[in-house]
ZAFILUM-392153 format. One line per 4 residues: their letters; for each residue x, y, z of C-alpha. Coordinates in steps of 0.1 Angstrom, whole numbers, plus 5000, padded with zeros to 4 digits. Layout:
A = X,Y,Z | ...
***
This chain:
MSTA = 9273,0679,9549 | 9274,0692,9514 | 9302,0710,9496 | 9300,0736,9468
GASA = 9331,0723,9451 | 9362,0703,9456 | 9382,0732,9471 | 9353,0747,9491
MPMP = 9349,0743,9528 | 9320,0720,9538 | 9290,0738,9551 | 9269,0719,9577
VDSW = 9234,0720,9563 | 9217,0704,9593 | 9224,0734,9615 | 9201,0755,9593
KRDS = 9170,0734,9599 | 9138,0753,9604 | 9138,0747,9642 | 9173,0760,9647
ARPR = 9164,0795,9637 | 9134,0797,9661 | 9137,0807,9697 | 9144,0779,9721
DRPG = 9131,0775,9756 | 9161,0782,9779 | 9152,0793,9813 | 9169,0826,9823
TPEP = 9188,0829,9789 | 9173,0855,9766 | 9176,0845,9729 | 9190,0872,9706
EVRH = 9166,0887,9682 | 9189,0883,9653 | 9212,0853,9645 | 9247,0864,9634
SPSA = 9266,0839,9613 | 9302,0843,9600 | 9307,0830,9565 | 9336,0824,9542
FGRP = 9313,0825,9512 | 9300,0857,9496 | 9329,0879,9507 | 9327,0909,9510
HLVA = 9289,0911,9510 | 9266,0912,9540 | 9235,0890,9537 | 9204,0895,9557
VYAP = 9176,0868,9554 | 9142,0869,9569 | 9112,0847,9564 | 9079,0847,9585
GWRP = 9082,0823,9614 | 9120,0823,9614 | 9145,0844,9633 | 9163,0869,9610
VVQY = 9198,0858,9601 | 9227,0882,9592 | 9256,0865,9574 | 9288,0885,9575
PATE = 9323,0878,9560 | 9346,0860,9583 | 9382,0869,9584 | 9403,0845,9564
PGVP = 9440,0839,9564 | 9456,0853,9532 | 9428,0879,9526 | 9442,0914,9524
ETVP = 9432,0939,9551 | 9404,0963,9543 | 9414,0994,9525 | 9406,1028,9542
LDLV = 9377,1047,9528 | 9399,1077,9518 | 9421,1055,9496 | 9390,1040,9479
QRRL = 9378,1076,9473 | 9412,1086,9459 | 9412,1057,9435 | 9377,1064,9423
EALA = 9385,1101,9418 | 9417,1092,9400 | 9397,1070,9375 | 9369,1096,9371
HPVR = 9390,1116,9347 | 9386,1104,9310 | 9423,1108,9302 | 9433,1087,9331
QRLA = 9408,1061,9321 | 9424,1059,9287 | 9459,1057,9302 | 9448,1030,9326
RNLS = 9433,1010,9296 | 9467,1013,9278 | 9486,1003,9309 | 9464,0973,9315
RGDH = 9478,0958,9283 | 9515,0962,9292 | 9543,0984,9304 | 9546,1018,9287
TTTE = 9568,1049,9290 | 9555,1084,9294 | 9565,1092,9258 | 9548,1061,9244
LARA = 9516,1071,9261 | 9519,1107,9250 | 9523,1098,9214 | 9494,1073,9215
WQLT = 9470,1098,9228 | 9485,1130,9212 | 9493,1146,9246 | 9524,1163,9259
DPEV = 9549,1143,9281 | 9543,1166,9311 | 9505,1162,9308 | 9508,1124,9308
SRHL = 9533,1126,9336 | 9508,1146,9358 | 9480,1121,9351 | 9503,1091,9359
AVLR = 9513,1108,9392 | 9476,1109,9402 | 9472,1072,9393 | 9504,1063,9411
KAGL = 9494,1083,9443 | 9461,1063,9443 | 9481,1030,9441 | 9467,1021,9407
VEVS = 9500,1023,9388 | 9533,1006,9395 | 9567,1019,9383 | 9598,1001,9372
RRGR = 9631,1011,9356 | 9647,0996,9326 | 9680,1014,9320 | 9671,1050,9314
YVLY = 9634,1043,9308 | 9608,1045,9334 | 9580,1020,9327 | 9545,1023,9341
RLNL = 9520,0994,9344 | 9486,0991,9359 | 9484,0975,9394 | 9458,0949,9384
AACA = 9453,0936,9419 | 9443,0970,9432 | 9420,0976,9402 | 9404,0941,9406
RLGA = 9397,0948,9442 | 9383,0983,9437 | 9347,0972,9436 | 9351,0949,9466
DFVE = 9370,0976,9485 | 9342,1001,9478 | 9315,0977,9491 | 9336,0969,9522
AMLR = 9342,1006,9530 | 9305,1014,9527 | 9296,0985,9550 | 9320,0996,9578
***
């Protein structure tokens, strides 16, 4: 067995010998045309491998404990649409650097408070912005976990 790193799970290399991917002679048992193999590596991608003389192999992401559930396609679409607007992109860039109030963001980008508030509401509805209160101030910050998973969520939604 070989391991990719100290914390990685061991992968049995011997099960991937050339003969293991070929059809075997089993009387009465038809061999599947494609070998499906769950994998903890390469999440969230689907990998298809084919070489002449071998049976095609499809490697799909296995469910892992602690991995968040897949995000619905409509939420991914809402997040991408929210970030499609150039003003919301600038606001998200500011919020990624720290917590800000509506007034701070409005002054930084020479916008009105209500305009910034409307853009923040769109980002908040998409789950990209988190809100906290400090006294009379409402502070907004970027939900970095949601933004970091945006690409992976998009790929997973398209593969479903």
